[in-house]
C-alpha positions as YAML, in Angstrom:
chain: A
units: angstrom
residues:
- id: 1
  name: MET
  ca: [116.54, 48.44, -16.52]
- id: 2
  name: GLU
  ca: [117.53, 47.43, -12.98]
- id: 3
  name: GLY
  ca: [113.87, 46.83, -12.16]
- id: 4
  name: THR
  ca: [113.47, 44.64, -15.22]
- id: 5
  name: ILE
  ca: [116.49, 42.52, -14.19]
- id: 6
  name: LYS
  ca: [115.05, 42.13, -10.66]
- id: 7
  name: ASN
  ca: [111.70, 41.04, -12.11]
- id: 8
  name: LEU
  ca: [113.44, 38.53, -14.39]
- id: 9
  name: LYS
  ca: [115.42, 37.14, -11.45]
- id: 10
  name: SER
  ca: [112.27, 36.97, -9.36]
- id: 11
  name: SER
  ca: [110.42, 35.20, -12.17]
- id: 12
  name: GLU
  ca: [113.28, 32.72, -12.62]
- id: 13
  name: HIS
  ca: [113.39, 32.13, -8.85]
- id: 14
  name: SER
  ca: [109.62, 31.42, -8.78]
- id: 15
  name: ARG
  ca: [109.97, 29.03, -11.74]
- id: 16
  name: LEU
  ca: [112.78, 27.12, -10.01]
- id: 17
  name: ASN
  ca: [110.74, 26.96, -6.80]
- id: 18
  name: ARG
  ca: [107.77, 25.53, -8.73]
- id: 19
  name: GLU
  ca: [109.98, 22.98, -10.47]
- id: 20
  name: ASN
  ca: [111.59, 21.95, -7.18]
- id: 21
  name: ARG
  ca: [108.18, 21.60, -5.55]
- id: 22
  name: ILE
  ca: [106.95, 19.46, -8.46]
- id: 23
  name: LYS
  ca: [110.04, 17.26, -8.10]
- id: 24
  name: GLU
  ca: [109.32, 16.90, -4.36]
- id: 25
  name: ILE
  ca: [105.71, 15.90, -5.05]
- id: 26
  name: ILE
  ca: [106.82, 13.39, -7.69]
- id: 27
  name: LYS
  ca: [109.36, 11.85, -5.30]
- id: 28
  name: GLU
  ca: [106.85, 11.71, -2.45]
- id: 29
  name: ILE
  ca: [104.26, 9.95, -4.61]
- id: 30
  name: LEU
  ca: [106.74, 7.42, -5.98]
- id: 31
  name: ASP
  ca: [108.28, 6.76, -2.55]
- id: 32
  name: ASN
  ca: [104.84, 6.18, -1.02]
- id: 33
  name: LYS
  ca: [103.28, 4.23, -3.85]
- id: 34
  name: ASP
  ca: [102.63, 1.18, -1.64]
- id: 35
  name: THR
  ca: [100.92, 3.34, 0.96]
- id: 36
  name: ILE
  ca: [98.73, 4.95, -1.69]
- id: 37
  name: LEU
  ca: [97.68, 1.56, -3.03]
- id: 38
  name: GLU
  ca: [97.12, -0.08, 0.38]
- id: 39
  name: LYS
  ca: [93.50, -1.19, 0.85]
- id: 40
  name: ASP
  ca: [92.59, 0.79, -2.28]
- id: 41
  name: SER
  ca: [89.38, -0.09, -4.10]
- id: 42
  name: LEU
  ca: [89.94, 2.43, -6.92]
- id: 43
  name: TYR
  ca: [91.23, 0.14, -9.66]
- id: 44
  name: THR
  ca: [92.31, 3.06, -11.87]
- id: 45
  name: THR
  ca: [95.04, 3.94, -9.38]
- id: 46
  name: ILE
  ca: [97.42, 1.18, -10.54]
- id: 47
  name: PRO
  ca: [97.44, 1.98, -14.29]
- id: 48
  name: ASN
  ca: [97.64, 5.70, -13.50]
- id: 49
  name: LEU
  ca: [100.65, 5.12, -11.24]
- id: 50
  name: ASN
  ca: [102.35, 3.01, -13.92]
- id: 51
  name: LYS
  ca: [101.65, 5.67, -16.54]
- id: 52
  name: PHE
  ca: [102.89, 8.35, -14.17]
- id: 53
  name: GLU
  ca: [106.18, 6.51, -13.53]
- id: 54
  name: SER
  ca: [106.66, 6.02, -17.28]
- id: 55
  name: LEU
  ca: [106.12, 9.71, -17.92]
- id: 56
  name: VAL
  ca: [108.57, 10.70, -15.19]
- id: 57
  name: LYS
  ca: [111.26, 8.46, -16.68]
- id: 58
  name: ASP
  ca: [110.67, 9.89, -20.15]
- id: 59
  name: PHE
  ca: [110.71, 13.58, -19.13]
- id: 60
  name: ASP
  ca: [114.48, 14.00, -19.40]
- id: 61
  name: LYS
  ca: [114.74, 11.87, -22.53]
- id: 62
  name: TYR
  ca: [112.39, 14.12, -24.47]
- id: 63
  name: ASP
  ca: [113.98, 17.28, -23.13]
- id: 64
  name: GLN
  ca: [117.43, 16.09, -24.26]
- id: 65
  name: ARG
  ca: [116.42, 15.09, -27.80]
- id: 66
  name: LYS
  ca: [118.41, 16.91, -30.43]
- id: 67
  name: GLY
  ca: [117.20, 18.25, -33.76]
- id: 68
  name: GLU
  ca: [113.70, 19.16, -32.56]
- id: 69
  name: SER
  ca: [112.56, 22.73, -33.04]
- id: 70
  name: GLU
  ca: [111.81, 24.85, -29.98]
- id: 71
  name: GLU
  ca: [108.17, 24.98, -31.08]
- id: 72
  name: ILE
  ca: [107.86, 21.16, -31.06]
- id: 73
  name: LYS
  ca: [109.71, 20.95, -27.74]
- id: 74
  name: LYS
  ca: [107.36, 23.53, -26.23]
- id: 75
  name: LYS
  ca: [104.29, 21.62, -27.48]
- id: 76
  name: PHE
  ca: [105.63, 18.44, -25.92]
- id: 77
  name: ARG
  ca: [106.45, 20.15, -22.63]
- id: 78
  name: ASP
  ca: [102.97, 21.71, -22.48]
- id: 79
  name: ARG
  ca: [101.28, 18.35, -23.16]
- id: 80
  name: ARG
  ca: [103.60, 16.57, -20.77]
- id: 81
  name: ASP
  ca: [103.01, 19.10, -17.97]
- id: 82
  name: GLN
  ca: [99.25, 18.95, -18.50]
- id: 83
  name: GLU
  ca: [99.25, 15.16, -18.28]
- id: 84
  name: ARG
  ca: [101.56, 15.18, -15.29]
- id: 85
  name: ASN
  ca: [99.40, 17.67, -13.40]
- id: 86
  name: ARG
  ca: [96.28, 15.65, -14.17]
- id: 87
  name: ILE
  ca: [97.81, 12.48, -12.74]
- id: 88
  name: ILE
  ca: [99.24, 14.30, -9.71]
- id: 89
  name: SER
  ca: [95.79, 15.76, -9.00]
- id: 90
  name: PHE
  ca: [94.24, 12.31, -9.28]
- id: 91
  name: LEU
  ca: [96.79, 10.74, -6.93]
- id: 92
  name: LEU
  ca: [96.51, 13.54, -4.39]
- id: 93
  name: GLN
  ca: [92.71, 13.21, -4.44]
- id: 94
  name: THR
  ca: [93.07, 9.45, -3.96]
- id: 95
  name: MET
  ca: [95.23, 10.07, -0.90]
- id: 96
  name: ARG
  ca: [92.70, 12.59, 0.44]
- id: 97
  name: ASN
  ca: [89.92, 10.03, -0.02]
- id: 98
  name: LYS
  ca: [91.98, 7.46, 1.86]
- id: 99
  name: ILE
  ca: [92.59, 9.86, 4.73]
- id: 100
  name: GLU
  ca: [88.86, 10.65, 4.95]
- id: 101
  name: PHE
  ca: [87.97, 6.94, 4.91]
- id: 102
  name: PHE
  ca: [90.65, 6.24, 7.53]
- id: 103
  name: GLU
  ca: [89.21, 8.95, 9.78]
- id: 104
  name: TYR
  ca: [85.72, 7.49, 9.29]
- id: 105
  name: GLU
  ca: [86.99, 4.03, 10.27]
- id: 106
  name: LEU
  ca: [88.63, 5.48, 13.37]
- id: 107
  name: SER
  ca: [85.42, 7.23, 14.43]
- id: 108
  name: ILE
  ca: [83.54, 3.92, 14.20]
- id: 109
  name: ALA
  ca: [86.31, 2.13, 16.13]
- id: 110
  name: ARG
  ca: [86.21, 4.75, 18.90]
- id: 111
  name: GLU
  ca: [82.45, 4.41, 19.22]
- id: 112
  name: ILE
  ca: [82.62, 0.60, 19.38]
- id: 113
  name: LEU
  ca: [85.29, 0.68, 22.09]
- id: 114
  name: LYS
  ca: [83.46, 3.38, 24.02]
- id: 115
  name: ARG
  ca: [80.31, 1.25, 24.09]
- id: 116
  name: SER
  ca: [82.33, -1.84, 25.10]
- id: 117
  name: MET
  ca: [83.75, -0.22, 28.24]
- id: 118
  name: PRO
  ca: [81.76, -0.14, 31.50]
- id: 119
  name: GLN
  ca: [79.37, 2.79, 31.27]
- id: 120
  name: ASP
  ca: [78.95, 2.98, 35.02]
- id: 121
  name: LEU
  ca: [81.28, 1.55, 37.66]
- id: 122
  name: SER
  ca: [78.59, 0.76, 40.20]
- id: 123
  name: VAL
  ca: [79.29, 1.30, 43.87]
- id: 124
  name: ILE
  ca: [80.25, -2.04, 45.41]
- id: 125
  name: GLU
  ca: [80.12, -2.26, 49.16]
- id: 126
  name: GLY
  ca: [83.57, -2.64, 50.66]
- id: 127
  name: TYR
  ca: [85.49, -1.64, 47.52]
- id: 128
  name: ASP
  ca: [86.60, 1.41, 45.57]
- id: 129
  name: ILE
  ca: [86.83, 0.85, 41.80]
- id: 130
  name: GLN
  ca: [87.98, 3.25, 39.10]
- id: 131
  name: GLY
  ca: [88.90, 2.69, 35.47]
- id: 132
  name: ILE
  ca: [89.88, 4.83, 32.51]
- id: 133
  name: TYR
  ca: [90.34, 4.26, 28.80]
- id: 134
  name: HIS
  ca: [92.27, 6.92, 26.86]
- id: 135
  name: PRO
  ca: [92.49, 6.14, 23.12]
- id: 136
  name: SER
  ca: [95.52, 7.09, 21.06]
- id: 137
  name: ARG
  ca: [95.28, 8.95, 17.75]
- id: 138
  name: GLN
  ca: [94.97, 5.69, 15.79]
- id: 139
  name: VAL
  ca: [92.83, 3.80, 18.34]
- id: 140
  name: GLY
  ca: [94.15, 0.44, 19.50]
- id: 141
  name: GLY
  ca: [92.43, -2.58, 20.97]
- id: 142
  name: ASP
  ca: [92.50, -1.91, 24.71]
- id: 143
  name: TYR
  ca: [89.55, -3.10, 26.77]
- id: 144
  name: TYR
  ca: [88.58, -3.49, 30.42]
- id: 145
  name: ASP
  ca: [85.36, -4.63, 32.03]
- id: 146
  name: LEU
  ca: [83.59, -5.80, 35.19]
- id: 147
  name: TYR
  ca: [80.79, -8.37, 35.65]
- id: 148
  name: ASN
  ca: [78.92, -8.92, 38.90]
- id: 149
  name: THR
  ca: [77.24, -12.27, 39.46]
- id: 150
  name: LYS
  ca: [74.32, -13.17, 41.71]
- id: 151
  name: ASP
  ca: [76.48, -15.43, 43.85]
- id: 152
  name: GLY
  ca: [78.59, -12.51, 45.17]
- id: 153
  name: ASN
  ca: [81.52, -12.70, 42.77]
- id: 154
  name: MET
  ca: [82.89, -10.03, 40.47]
- id: 155
  name: TYR
  ca: [84.72, -10.90, 37.27]
- id: 156
  name: PHE
  ca: [87.18, -8.24, 36.16]
- id: 157
  name: LEU
  ca: [89.49, -8.14, 33.17]
- id: 158
  name: ILE
  ca: [91.82, -6.05, 31.05]
- id: 159
  name: SER
  ca: [93.02, -6.96, 27.57]
- id: 160
  name: ASP
  ca: [94.88, -5.66, 24.54]
- id: 161
  name: VAL
  ca: [94.13, -6.78, 20.97]
- id: 162
  name: SER
  ca: [97.11, -6.53, 18.61]
- id: 163
  name: GLY
  ca: [96.82, -3.95, 15.87]
- id: 164
  name: LYS
  ca: [94.77, -0.78, 15.64]
- id: 165
  name: GLY
  ca: [91.63, 0.67, 14.13]
- id: 166
  name: LEU
  ca: [88.32, -0.90, 13.22]
- id: 167
  name: PRO
  ca: [89.46, -4.57, 13.04]
- id: 168
  name: SER
  ca: [90.75, -4.52, 16.63]
- id: 169
  name: SER
  ca: [87.63, -2.79, 17.95]
- id: 170
  name: LEU
  ca: [85.41, -5.41, 16.28]
- id: 171
  name: ILE
  ca: [87.42, -8.15, 17.99]
- id: 172
  name: VAL
  ca: [86.83, -6.38, 21.32]
- id: 173
  name: ALA
  ca: [83.08, -6.27, 20.68]
- id: 174
  name: SER
  ca: [82.89, -9.98, 19.82]
- id: 175
  name: MET
  ca: [85.11, -10.84, 22.81]
- id: 176
  name: LYS
  ca: [82.82, -8.94, 25.18]
- id: 177
  name: ALA
  ca: [79.77, -10.86, 23.96]
- id: 178
  name: TYR
  ca: [81.61, -14.20, 24.17]
- id: 179
  name: ILE
  ca: [82.85, -13.59, 27.74]
- id: 180
  name: ILE
  ca: [79.39, -12.54, 28.96]
- id: 181
  name: ALA
  ca: [77.91, -15.73, 27.51]
- id: 182
  name: GLN
  ca: [80.59, -17.85, 29.23]
- id: 183
  name: ILE
  ca: [80.00, -16.15, 32.59]
- id: 184
  name: GLN
  ca: [76.24, -16.62, 32.28]
- id: 185
  name: GLU
  ca: [76.89, -20.30, 31.67]
- id: 186
  name: LYS
  ca: [78.87, -20.29, 34.96]
- id: 187
  name: LYS
  ca: [82.14, -21.41, 33.39]
- id: 188
  name: SER
  ca: [85.21, -21.36, 35.61]
- id: 189
  name: ILE
  ca: [87.85, -18.85, 34.55]
- id: 190
  name: ASN
  ca: [90.11, -21.75, 33.46]
- id: 191
  name: LYS
  ca: [87.40, -23.10, 31.18]
- id: 192
  name: LEU
  ca: [86.43, -19.58, 30.07]
- id: 193
  name: ILE
  ca: [89.98, -18.71, 28.99]
- id: 194
  name: LYS
  ca: [90.49, -22.06, 27.28]
- id: 195
  name: ASN
  ca: [87.24, -21.67, 25.32]
- id: 196
  name: LEU
  ca: [88.05, -18.05, 24.47]
- id: 197
  name: ASN
  ca: [91.50, -19.04, 23.20]
- id: 198
  name: ASN
  ca: [90.01, -21.73, 20.96]
- id: 199
  name: TYR
  ca: [87.44, -19.24, 19.69]
- id: 200
  name: PHE
  ca: [90.22, -16.81, 18.78]
- id: 201
  name: THR
  ca: [92.40, -19.43, 17.08]
- id: 202
  name: GLU
  ca: [89.43, -20.29, 14.86]
- id: 203
  name: THR
  ca: [88.34, -16.73, 14.06]
- id: 204
  name: LEU
  ca: [91.38, -14.43, 14.16]
- id: 205
  name: THR
  ca: [93.71, -13.88, 11.22]
- id: 206
  name: PRO
  ca: [97.32, -15.09, 11.73]
- id: 207
  name: ASP
  ca: [98.59, -11.56, 12.45]
- id: 208
  name: LYS
  ca: [96.17, -11.07, 15.35]
- id: 209
  name: PHE
  ca: [96.38, -12.12, 19.00]
- id: 210
  name: VAL
  ca: [95.05, -10.96, 22.36]
- id: 211
  name: THR
  ca: [96.70, -10.46, 25.74]
- id: 212
  name: MET
  ca: [94.39, -10.68, 28.73]
- id: 213
  name: PHE
  ca: [94.25, -10.73, 32.49]
- id: 214
  name: ILE
  ca: [91.02, -12.01, 34.02]
- id: 215
  name: GLY
  ca: [90.18, -12.44, 37.68]
- id: 216
  name: MET
  ca: [87.25, -13.53, 39.80]
- id: 217
  name: LEU
  ca: [86.93, -11.68, 43.09]
- id: 218
  name: ASP
  ca: [84.89, -13.05, 45.98]
- id: 219
  name: LEU
  ca: [83.49, -9.76, 47.25]
- id: 220
  name: LYS
  ca: [82.83, -11.15, 50.73]
- id: 221
  name: ASN
  ca: [86.35, -12.28, 51.65]
- id: 222
  name: GLY
  ca: [88.57, -10.58, 49.03]
- id: 223
  name: TYR
  ca: [89.80, -13.87, 47.60]
- id: 224
  name: ILE
  ca: [90.94, -13.61, 43.96]
- id: 225
  name: LYS
  ca: [91.43, -16.38, 41.44]
- id: 226
  name: TYR
  ca: [93.09, -15.17, 38.25]
- id: 227
  name: ILE
  ca: [94.73, -16.08, 34.94]
- id: 228
  name: ASN
  ca: [97.25, -13.95, 33.10]
- id: 229
  name: ALA
  ca: [97.33, -14.73, 29.36]
- id: 230
  name: GLY
  ca: [100.45, -12.91, 28.20]
- id: 231
  name: HIS
  ca: [99.41, -9.53, 29.61]
- id: 232
  name: ASN
  ca: [101.43, -6.97, 31.57]
- id: 233
  name: PRO
  ca: [101.30, -8.38, 35.11]
- id: 234
  name: PRO
  ca: [98.88, -6.42, 37.32]
- id: 235
  name: VAL
  ca: [100.30, -5.44, 40.70]
- id: 236
  name: ILE
  ca: [98.95, -5.37, 44.24]
- id: 237
  name: LEU
  ca: [100.30, -2.82, 46.70]
- id: 238
  name: LYS
  ca: [100.09, -4.52, 50.10]
- id: 239
  name: ASN
  ca: [100.84, -2.98, 53.46]
- id: 240
  name: GLU
  ca: [101.53, 0.34, 51.71]
- id: 241
  name: LYS
  ca: [104.97, -0.85, 50.52]
- id: 242
  name: GLU
  ca: [105.04, -4.48, 49.29]
- id: 243
  name: ILE
  ca: [104.48, -5.03, 45.54]
- id: 244
  name: ILE
  ca: [103.13, -8.36, 44.30]
- id: 245
  name: GLU
  ca: [102.92, -9.14, 40.57]
- id: 246
  name: LEU
  ca: [100.13, -11.36, 39.27]
- id: 247
  name: SER
  ca: [101.83, -13.24, 36.44]
- id: 248
  name: LYS
  ca: [100.60, -16.82, 36.70]
- id: 249
  name: GLY
  ca: [98.72, -18.08, 33.64]
- id: 250
  name: GLY
  ca: [100.04, -18.77, 30.16]
- id: 251
  name: THR
  ca: [100.66, -17.42, 26.68]
- id: 252
  name: VAL
  ca: [98.68, -14.94, 24.61]
- id: 253
  name: LEU
  ca: [95.27, -15.89, 23.20]
- id: 254
  name: GLY
  ca: [94.66, -16.82, 19.59]
- id: 255
  name: MET
  ca: [98.04, -18.36, 18.75]
- id: 256
  name: PHE
  ca: [97.82, -22.02, 19.83]
- id: 257
  name: GLU
  ca: [94.70, -24.15, 19.91]
- id: 258
  name: ASP
  ca: [93.44, -26.22, 22.84]
- id: 259
  name: ILE
  ca: [96.07, -25.22, 25.42]
- id: 260
  name: SER
  ca: [95.58, -25.04, 29.17]
- id: 261
  name: PHE
  ca: [96.28, -22.12, 31.48]
- id: 262
  name: LYS
  ca: [97.43, -22.17, 35.10]
- id: 263
  name: SER
  ca: [95.49, -20.10, 37.61]
- id: 264
  name: GLY
  ca: [96.85, -18.04, 40.49]
- id: 265
  name: HIS
  ca: [95.32, -17.14, 43.85]
- id: 266
  name: ILE
  ca: [95.75, -14.19, 46.17]
- id: 267
  name: GLN
  ca: [93.96, -12.42, 48.99]
- id: 268
  name: LEU
  ca: [93.02, -8.75, 48.70]
- id: 269
  name: SER
  ca: [93.20, -7.36, 52.24]
- id: 270
  name: SER
  ca: [91.86, -4.10, 53.62]
- id: 271
  name: GLY
  ca: [93.80, -1.15, 52.18]
- id: 272
  name: ASP
  ca: [95.34, -3.18, 49.33]
- id: 273
  name: ILE
  ca: [95.27, -1.62, 45.84]
- id: 274
  name: LEU
  ca: [95.13, -3.81, 42.73]
- id: 275
  name: THR
  ca: [96.33, -2.02, 39.56]
- id: 276
  name: LEU
  ca: [95.71, -3.36, 36.06]
- id: 277
  name: TYR
  ca: [97.13, -1.56, 33.03]
- id: 278
  name: THR
  ca: [98.00, -1.96, 29.35]
- id: 279
  name: ASP
  ca: [101.41, -1.50, 27.73]
- id: 280
  name: GLY
  ca: [100.46, 1.95, 26.43]
- id: 281
  name: VAL
  ca: [101.10, 3.25, 29.96]
- id: 282
  name: VAL
  ca: [104.56, 1.85, 30.65]
- id: 283
  name: GLU
  ca: [105.79, 1.92, 27.02]
- id: 284
  name: ALA
  ca: [105.09, 5.61, 26.40]
- id: 285
  name: PHE
  ca: [108.24, 7.32, 25.09]
- id: 286
  name: ASN
  ca: [109.75, 10.77, 25.52]
- id: 287
  name: SER
  ca: [111.96, 12.72, 23.10]
- id: 288
  name: TYR
  ca: [115.05, 10.92, 24.45]
- id: 289
  name: GLU
  ca: [113.48, 7.55, 23.48]
- id: 290
  name: GLU
  ca: [113.13, 6.59, 27.14]
- id: 291
  name: MET
  ca: [110.13, 4.53, 28.24]
- id: 292
  name: PHE
  ca: [107.89, 5.66, 31.06]
- id: 293
  name: SER
  ca: [108.39, 2.17, 32.60]
- id: 294
  name: GLU
  ca: [106.62, 0.10, 35.21]
- id: 295
  name: LYS
  ca: [108.91, 1.55, 37.90]
- id: 296
  name: ARG
  ca: [107.60, 5.09, 37.34]
- id: 297
  name: LEU
  ca: [104.02, 3.81, 37.44]
- id: 298
  name: LEU
  ca: [104.62, 1.94, 40.72]
- id: 299
  name: ASP
  ca: [106.40, 4.92, 42.27]
- id: 300
  name: ILE
  ca: [103.30, 7.05, 41.66]
- id: 301
  name: ILE
  ca: [100.99, 4.41, 43.16]
- id: 302
  name: LYS
  ca: [103.19, 4.07, 46.26]
- id: 303
  name: LYS
  ca: [103.39, 7.83, 46.68]
- id: 304
  name: GLU
  ca: [99.67, 8.48, 46.14]
- id: 305
  name: HIS
  ca: [98.18, 5.29, 47.61]
- id: 306
  name: LYS
  ca: [96.24, 7.04, 50.41]
- id: 307
  name: ARG
  ca: [94.45, 9.36, 47.98]
- id: 308
  name: HIS
  ca: [91.19, 8.69, 46.15]
- id: 309
  name: LEU
  ca: [91.62, 6.43, 43.12]
- id: 310
  name: LYS
  ca: [90.46, 9.20, 40.79]
- id: 311
  name: GLU
  ca: [93.24, 11.42, 42.13]
- id: 312
  name: ILE
  ca: [95.80, 8.64, 41.55]
- id: 313
  name: ILE
  ca: [94.67, 8.42, 37.90]
- id: 314
  name: VAL
  ca: [95.00, 12.19, 37.53]
- id: 315
  name: SER
  ca: [98.54, 12.00, 38.97]
- id: 316
  name: ILE
  ca: [99.52, 9.22, 36.54]
- id: 317
  name: PHE
  ca: [98.31, 11.19, 33.51]
- id: 318
  name: ARG
  ca: [100.02, 14.34, 34.77]
- id: 319
  name: GLU
  ca: [103.32, 12.46, 35.18]
- id: 320
  name: LEU
  ca: [102.88, 10.89, 31.73]
- id: 321
  name: LYS
  ca: [102.32, 14.27, 30.14]
- id: 322
  name: GLU
  ca: [105.38, 15.76, 31.84]
- id: 323
  name: PHE
  ca: [107.49, 12.74, 30.88]
- id: 324
  name: CYS
  ca: [106.43, 12.53, 27.21]
- id: 325
  name: GLY
  ca: [106.44, 16.27, 26.61]
- id: 326
  name: CYS
  ca: [105.57, 17.00, 22.99]
- id: 327
  name: VAL
  ca: [105.88, 13.35, 21.94]
- id: 328
  name: PRO
  ca: [102.36, 11.97, 21.29]
- id: 329
  name: THR
  ca: [101.42, 8.60, 22.77]
- id: 330
  name: GLN
  ca: [101.41, 5.86, 20.14]
- id: 331
  name: ASP
  ca: [99.11, 3.44, 21.95]
- id: 332
  name: ASP
  ca: [95.92, 3.44, 24.01]
- id: 333
  name: ILE
  ca: [96.28, 3.99, 27.75]
- id: 334
  name: THR
  ca: [94.01, 1.92, 29.97]
- id: 335
  name: LEU
  ca: [93.99, 1.56, 33.75]
- id: 336
  name: LEU
  ca: [91.75, -0.27, 36.22]
- id: 337
  name: PHE
  ca: [92.07, 0.11, 40.00]
- id: 338
  name: ILE
  ca: [90.40, -1.99, 42.71]
- id: 339
  name: ARG
  ca: [90.95, -1.12, 46.37]
- id: 340
  name: ARG
  ca: [89.50, -3.04, 49.27]
- id: 341
  name: LYS
  ca: [88.34, -0.73, 52.05]
...
């Protein structure tokens, strides 16, 4: 008898657990309806969701009806549960399909960005150059590049396209092609940025914009002409202690048509280190909701400035990992270093 009571209690406990789990699934689906429908091409999702909501609202009504026999109530509950489970299965499969498609999009975005980055940072006499692109889980729109010209100049840039995923990576790919064409046409960086901004205002959707820093380095004398279009200001460490920010330029690209940008000028002397980075570095958070910050980045550069640039990058990522702990980075991390020997 005691064993029978235990079995009955266990059975009742399992039933309650199942009912609670079903309620949790129902709530999760209803709470995330907009997410389920977002970018969905399966037109049957909408009527099924509406039908599902209607059934959920009617569950209690039917259960509370008076005068129905237990046999009729059981038939209704069986039919209701069968229909509910069918719709839940459909919605869960829809979400699985979305996740698979999202992962496929991300894999394409990663490949596009990988191909857009410099495949080989060629050895340039008189300079050490190192760059790294570390994508986040969702893949953003970070990009850096270098272009050597026959007249002894080197164009270098770093940029960040707003948003994440495939759309941002496609913007990077088109931007790369546009910039190369402008450089081949021997446009000044002022004209290049102005043309690029107009190109973006014509082609980007209203929710998109691009931050960019672009410079032209005369490899012979270390003279740099640059424009900062709304990007995190790169910094030059001079004389092993002085920090100079390169902020002269203008607003972000793609927002306002036919605007002009101011250019800045600076000399890169022997031993100076120029550091370009995206906001994913300084805006990484830890579990206390503290940002890594530009100060921490500069402290590492000052401390490690005599080491090889690759070792400085390793130190930055080590410090980032220790700072963030178990909190994953939410944005791409991109760095470009140029040191004059």
